[in-house]
N, C-alpha and C positions, 0 to 999 in steps of 0.2 A: 142099602137103604140108607145106612148110615154113613158111607161114604158119599152118597149125592146131597145128604144134609150138611156135611161140610165142605164140599163143593160150593152150594149155595150159600153158605156162612162168608165162605170167602171172596164169593163174588162181591156180596154187600158191603163187606169190609175194604175190599180194592173201592166200590163204587163211590162209598161215606169219602175214603181219603182221597180220591180223585178230587171227590167234588169241594173239599176243603181248600186244596190246594188252589184250582181253581178260580176260588173266592179271593184267596190271599194275594193271586198275583192282578186278579182283576182288580181290586182295590187298590193294590200299589200300583198300578197303570194308572187307574181315575187319580189317585194323588200327585203321579209324576205329571198328567197332565193339566190337571189342576195346577202345580207349580208353574209348569211353563206358561201357563194361561196367564198365570201373574205375574210372571216374568215379562211377558212379550206384551201384556198392558202396563207394567212399567217403561219398558224399551221405549213402547211408541209415545210415552208421556214424555220420557226425556228427548224422543227425537223431534215431537213439537215443542216444547220449552227450546232446545236448541236450535231447531228452524225459524224460532220468533225471534230470538236472540241473534239470528243472521240476519232477519229481515229487519228489525230494529238496527244493525247494525251499518245495513246497506242503505236505509234511510238518513240515519245521522255521516255516512260518508257524504250521500248525494249532499246532505246540508252544509254541510265540510265544505265541500269541493264548490258547492254553489256559492257560498260565500268568499273562499279564497276567490274564486275567480272575479267576483264583485271587486273585493279588495284590489284584486290586481288590476283590473279596471282601473279604480279609482286610482292606485299609484300611477297607473300610465299617464292618468290626463293629468294628477299634479304634476309628473315628471315635465309633461308637455308644457303646461300652465309657466313653471320652475325656470323650464329652456327659454321662451316667448318671455318671459320679463328678464331673464339674465340677458338676452343679446338686445332686448331693449335697453337695458341700462348700461350695456357697455357700448352701444353706439352712443347715446347722451353723453356719457364719459368721455368721449373721442369727440362730440360737439364741444362739448364746455370747453377742453382743452384746446379747441381751435379757436373757440369766440374770446377765450382770454390771449392767445396768441395772437388774437388779429386786435384787440384791445390794447394791449401791452404796446404794438406798433402804431397805433392810430393815435394813443394820447402819450406817445416818445416826447412830444415837444412843452407837452404840459406836465413834465415830472417834476422839473425843478420848482413849479408853482403849486406844490403840494397834491399831484394827482398819483395816488396808489392803487394797482390791480392787483388783487391777488384770489386766490379760491380758499375755500373753508368746508371739508364736509359737502363737497361737490356741489358747493354754490360760490358763483362767480361776485365778487366785492369791487367796486370803485368808489374810493373813498377819495372826497375833493375837499381840501381843505376852504375855510371860509374867504381866504384872499382872493382866491381865484374866481372864486363866483360874485361874491358881494363885497360891500363896504362896511364897517364893522355896525352893527345894528340894523342893516337893512335888509328886507328882503326881495329887493330890485336885482334883476341880475346886471352885472358887468357885462362887455361886448367879448372879454377873454374867456369868461368863463360860457357864455354863448357860442361861441367859437369849439371850447373842449367838448362839449355837448352837443355841436353838430357831429362831431367826429365818432363820440359814443353812438349817435344815431345811426349812422350810415353802418357800424356793425352790426346795432340793434335789428334793423330793417332786412338783413339778410338773412337771420335767423326768427322769422315773425312766432315761433312757437314757445319762444321762451318770454318768462311773464317776469314784468320789471317794479321793482318795489324802490319808489324814493322816499329816504328817512332821512330828516334833518336832526340835526342833533345843535344844543349849543356848550357853553360852560355855566359856571354858577352864577355868572356876576349877571343882575339884573340887568335891562337896557329901559330907558327912560323913554316915553311914549307908545309902549308895549305893554299889554295887559301883563304878560308873564312869559316866560320863557319858551315853554308849551306853544303858544300863538307865534310865536316867532319861528320856531322850528318848524312848525305845520307850514307855515306861510311861505316860507323858503320851500319846501318839499312841493306844495303845490305851483311855485313859479316854474320849478325845473319840471313836472309835468305838463305844465301848459305850454312852456316851448317845445318839449319833444315831441307832442301830440298839435301845436298849432303850425310852429316854425318847421318841421322836420319828419313830420307826415308818420309818426308810430302809433299805431293802431291804438288809440286811446283806452281799448278793453284790455289792452295787456297790462295798462298802468295803475298802480296802485299809489297813495302818498300818504305820507304818515307823520306825524312829529314827537319826538322821545325827549325833547327838552334838555334839562340836564342831568336825567335819569342814566344813561348809558354812555358814562365817560370812556376813556380809552385811556386817558393820561390823569395824571395829579394836577388837580384846579389850584395849588396853593404858589403854582409856578406861571409865570406870564406865557411861557413855552407850551406847559402843560394845558392849560386853559387854549392855547391856539390850536393843540391839535383836535379839542375835545368841540370846538366849533367848524364841524363837518358835515357837509353831505354823502351820504353814502346810498350809491344804487346799487340794488341787489337784484343778481339774474337769477333766478329759478328755472330746473328745466320742467319740461313738458311731464307734471308727473299724472294729469289725465291719462295721459297715451300707456302709463304703464299699468293703470287700472283697468282703462281699456282691452289691454293684452290679456290681462287676467281674465276679466267679462268674457272675451271669444273664445278662449280655450275650456269653459268649463264644461 
């Protein structure tokens, strides 16, 4: 009987010990599971954050790519406009060189009478001294001056797009019978314009006349020689600048 009681007690003790061990393992397992769950939640959160960063990065990349492509297209358009303008300018430069050469030849016989053909900053100047065109103090053209202007008009009519500006100039000496030197210089320019358009068929829409009086001298007015140089009429030939603007607008 005593032996049976001992066996029963042993079984009870073993059962209690086993229960304690199982409870500890369970709690440990639960704790590990909870830890793993927390880690999983944290990883999922990190993955979501990384996915958002990737999405944001892709959006930024698309925006940058789109901006770059737009900039690239704009640069290509600018390059095309630049090439068009450069081509036009080169063509104009060749034309102006050609015009200057032809004018030099056409006016060669009048060179000793005070005709000078030269270019500056892409613009052609034909300078005619007073003695060739007018009597002193007069705005009436002499025949020799008309002949010179006729030769000039022949070249001008071969290049209808060139703009023609006629500018009269005087020295500082006031001419009796004339309101002032500005008036004289303006009337002389007007006379040249009228002759070019009337007698020599230069399109009047191309012509501009102006008078600068004594205010743009090229020599010293204190000497007779200097004053003679200042009593001049300048014919200024401008290239077709409207064409450059047109080329630019057509390639926008």
